[in-house]
Steps between C-alpha positions, in 0.01 A plus 500: 500500500353795691198498267434136592526580873279808461235289322521234768430746783274747323124491544309313232276713279148549631264247345258641246240236571407388845233296666140600460462580869658775704664323791567836664124547552475166677799587714320822595210292632262518205258206475471259210152443347494203262247471218310171534648198322796700367849603602422868431496733799443860604700640791334772708590687820428298814263770632288505184178295512468278191314183404389318187138534395290217356633563149867483600566875498718629782316791664662732754380778723667748731206527737345158447199634312591706191661325205844660452693227319436210269720256313358274231708217355458429128635169380432402145593181321729707274688623810539141620622376161733797449559685831656800325179560305375676815741780401338522156161530668627784721644671190163468325310652794757779539467591132119509531533727806762727348751400768861389479579168670797484735732201534640433846668166563246234411214751492342696219241743628332835453269736679179555311495875429122507536386555857146392576286642778161469658344713773721354771824368348751574226662190345847457353575178310829321446543213256790276599631215288732228625585181314180296487251754636367853503371666816274805494539710814269784597565753774217722613489801727279801559502743205695825539668377818848371566524121503522342845854395596430126469375542143805711416724215623307246293512719189874559546555124511345442155590275316705319767199405709399241239695177475515130446616253759775269380 
């Protein structure tokens, strides 16, 4: 009898799969940016300047001029027909990059181990799969310098900053 009462009042186990959007970020005032004609979104800090370019890529900048963030949505017919095939695509890209994908809730993602740089910026790429889509995120900052605080917050929120509205 005590086991039944203990079960009744004990906390349920934490879910292993949750929604594809971190509600905590929205509660903290982050803004939702919705890809055109989809239910897929990127959530970014309210003080971070971001807008979609003419090709549907979300571009963000700390100072309004340099390109510090991008998010590109990839939707393929295979992902639409079998939403979990996005995970297979992430696995394939991770294998090609020599990375190990990580599963977190409804996400499968990895950080590309190859960092790319030009004269002004060093780029880090994240490939994030959720059922029905893959989003490629790039974060760029000055080489050999600590990332600005806003970019650190964005990077710490990966993969939760990607989601799908229900």
